[in-house]
N, C-alpha and C positions, 0 to 999 in steps of 0.2 A: 824345145823343152829339155835342153841339156841340164837344167837345174835339177831335174828328177834324178840325175846321176848322183847328186849330193844326197838326196833322200835315200837312195839305195845304199850309198856308202855309210850313211848314219845307221841304217837298219843292220847292215852287216857288222859294223864295228860294235854296235850295241849288243847284238846277239852273241858275237864272239866273246866279248868281255863278260857277259852274263854266264855263258857256259864255262868260261875259265873259273869263275867264282863258284858257281853252283856245282860244277863237275858234270861229266858226261861219260857214258860208256856205250860203245857200239862194238860188241864182241865180234861180229862178222867182219868188221874192218880192222880189228885189233886195236881199237881206240879205247883207252881207259884213263880218264883224268879225274882224280878224286875231288878236286875243288876244295873249298873251305868248309869245315863243319859249320852247320847252321848256328848263327848267333855269335860266332867268334870274330875277333878283330886282329888284324895284323898291321903294325905301323909301317907307313910308307915314308912319311916325313915326320918322324916322332909322333907326338900327340896331335900335331896340326892336321895331318891327313892320314887316315887309316882306311884299310879295306875291312868293312864290317858286313858280313853276309846276313841279310834279313830278307823276308818276303812280305810284300805289301798286298793284303787281300782286297783293298779298295782302290780308290783314285789317289790323287796326290795327298800325302800326309795321312793316308789310311781312311779318308772319307768314303763312305759307302752310300750312294744315292740310287735308288730304284732297283737294286739287285744287279748281280753280275751279268746275266744274259742281256738285260736291257742296256747296260753300260757298254758291253761289247758291241751290240748292234748299233748303238749311237756312235761308237768309235769308228765302225766300218763306214757308216753313212757320212760322218764328218771327214774321214780320210778321202772318200770318193768325191765329196764336195770340194775339198782342197785341190785334188787333181784337176777337176773340172775348172775351178777358178784359176788355177795356174795356166791351164790351156787358154782360157779366155783372156788372161792378162799377160800373155807371152810377149807383148811389145812394151810392157812396163819396164821401169828401171830394174837393173840387176839386183840391187839391194833388197827391193821389195820381193822379187821372186825368190831370192836366196832365203829370206826370212820365212816365206811360206814353205819352201822345200825343207827347211830345218824343222818346222813344226810338223810337217807331214812325216818326215823320217822318224822323229821322236814318237809321234802318235802310233805309227805302225810298229815300231820296235816294242812298245809296251803292249800293244794289241796282240802281238804274237804270244807274249807271255800269258795274257789273260785268256786267250782262246785255246792255245795248244799245250802250254806247259803242264797243266793238270793231267792231260792224257799222255803226253810224252814221258813224263816222269812218274806216271801211275799214282798220282796223289789226289786227283779230282776229275770229274767228268769234263767234257768239252764245254768251253765258255766259263769254267769255274777255276781257272788257274790263278796263280799269284804272280805279281810282278817282282822280279829279282832286283833288289837294291843293294848297293855295296860301297858307294863313295861317302865317306864319313869325314866331315870337315869341322874343325874346331870353330867356335863362334864366341864372340865376346859375351860375357854374362849380362843378361838383361831380364828384367821382370816387368811383365805387362799384365795388368789386371789380375795380379796374384799368380800368374803362370810364369815359371822361371825357365829360361832357355840358356843352356850353356854350350850346346852343340847344334849345328844345323841338322835338320832331319836328313836321314840317310837317303841318298838318291842314286840315279844311274845316268848313263850317257844320254839315253832318250829324254829323260827329264830335263837334263841340262840343255839339250838342243831345243826342246819346246820353249823353255824359259828364255834362252837367248833369241830365239826366233820371235817371240812376242815382244821382247825389248826392242829388237830391230824394227818390227812393224810400228811400234810406237814412235821411234825416232824417225822412221821414214814418213809416217803420217804427219808428224810435226813439221818436218822439212818441206813436205809437199804442200801443206796448208800455207806455210810461210811464203813459199814461192808463188803460189796461186793468188794470194790476197794482194790487192794493190798497195803500193807503198804510200804511207800517209804523209811522209815528209817531202814527197815529190809534188811540185806545184802542178795543178791541173792546166791543161792546154786551154788557151783563150778560145771562146766560141768563134766560129767562122762567120764572117760578115754575110748578111743576107743580100740577095740580089733581087 
């Protein structure tokens, strides 16, 4: 289950990047990092890529379903299910296991924010934290059903890993189905003569 090391690396990288953006202070260790002021942006690659510090109170794109404690509980159960499934599928192809490990790492990274950040930063009770988002990417202008989009919604490393993991699962599934289905252009073997 070495792919779980990828999940751990994603969680650590995600949390480290969020704390750099949000800021952290641990006086007993002499650590004080101010981070970015909430709502501010800093260009990284001009207007194409910016660091924009916001906090998401809900799921992806701010969707809130069922309330925070239920969503946190669902996330814990889903993460445990992915660990169990990874163990069960340990002999599957590496690409499939890597995809699941990326989804797991991203889910746990955001789960930590939702469960603990409110308490750690003294802004909300346990299970009521907000997810730190900061990657702000320019997007071509598009209007869909009267809704105008000019920038991609702000996201974080965990979100990116979940998205890439899901795309990899779709590609893996398509490849696996293509390999398992019989080829239609291959002629069938003639029946064996009866004796």
